[in-house]
N, C-alpha and C positions, 0 to 999 in steps of 0.2 A: 503494500499500500502505499503510495507518493505522496509527501505532505508539500502541498503547493504553498508557495509565498502568497501572503497578504496583499502584496501588490499585485499578483496575478491574480488571483480573486478578484480584489477591486476593478482592475483593468477589465476582466472579462465579463463584470455586470455592468459596465459605462458602455462596452460595445452591445452587451445584450438589449441595453436600454433603447441605444441606436437604433437596432434593429427591430425591436418591436414598434417603436414609431415609425420606422420606415413601413413596416407589414401593416400596422392600422391604416396609414394614409393608400397604400394600395388597397387594403379590404375596402376601404372608403371609396375609392375610384372605379374600382369593378363594380361595385356596388351601384354607384350611380351609372354606370353604363349600363347596368341589368335594368335597370328604371328607365332609361334613356334620358334622364335629366327631366323628366316630367312628373306631374302629381301621379302616386301610384294610380289612382280612382280614376284617372281622367287620360286614356291614351291615342284619342284621335284628334283632339285639338294640338295644332303645332304653335308653340308657344314661342319659337325661335325667332320667327319672322324671316327675315333673308338668311340663306347660308352662309357662315361665317366660320373661319376658323378651319381646322384640320377635319376631316370626315374620318370618321373610326369605320373601319371594314372589319372587326373582330365579329365572328358569329356567338351566338348565343353560348354554344356548346364550349367555346374557347375561350369565352369570358367566365363560364360556371368552373370551368377547371382550373384556369388562372386563380378566381376567387377560393377553390377550395385547396389549392395549394396555400395559398398566403395564408389561409386560416389555420391550417396543417403547422405549417411553419411557425406559425403566431405561437399555437400550445407547446410546442417544442420548445421555442425560445423563454417563454414563460415558465415552464417547467425547469428547465436548467438556471434559469435566474434566481428561481426559489431556492434551489440546490446550492447553489454559491453563495446566495446569501446568508443561508443557515452555516455554512462553512465560516462566513466571515463572523457570525456572530458567534460561532463555536470559539474561535482562537479570540475572539474580544472578552469572552466568559473564561476561558484559560489564563489570558495575560491578567486578567484581575484577581486571581486566585493564588498567583504564584509573585514572590519577589527574591529580592536579591541576586546571587550570582543566577540563579535558575533562571530567573525572570530574564537575565539580559542575555543569555544563552539563548532562552526561548525565542524573545522577542529578534536578537539577530538573525536566527536561523529561519524562523519562519515567516517575520515580517519583512525584515530586509533581503532574505533569500542568502545568507552568505554561507560557506562551508565552516566547518569546525576549525579548520585551520586557520581561515581569516578571522574568525570571533578569536580564536587563541592569541594573534597577532594583536587585534584591536583592543582586548581586555586586557592583554600583558600577562596571559598566563599560559602554562605549557599546554600543549596539543593533548597530552595524555590527560591532563587535569581536566579540561575541557570534555573531552570524551567522556569522562565520568560524571560529570556533572549532568552532560547529555543521558548518558544511558538512565541516572535517575528520572530524568524526563520521559522515559518510557511509559511508566505508570498513566500518563496523562492520554486521554482518548487523542486519537490520530485524527488530523484533519485531512477531508480529501479535496 
């Protein structure tokens, strides 16, 4: 099981939020195409006046297919975002429960994404000692 760095999780959440916004706009666009831009209950009256802008040659089947695909991607993106947000909350919860050198090792490992060797250098400890401290942290639930 792999521990992801906190920054990676935050970046993925931000990217998923952008993707979700984009999918919502696409769904709104395809829904409007399906409706023809007219009120649902009145389909025979032309509200557009003279033709303007580009003409949409998508068939209803293609519009429905694109709409279903967007909705499917939206569901998957929302589920992935929920998982990433849970992992983020888990990391924050763990950080609030530990202190001292263990906190610094965990923080630098998970939030900053440093290796044990880099942490040892940064904190002016031997790599062996940092490995021992890190081993104590094995009891902490892993964050995926």
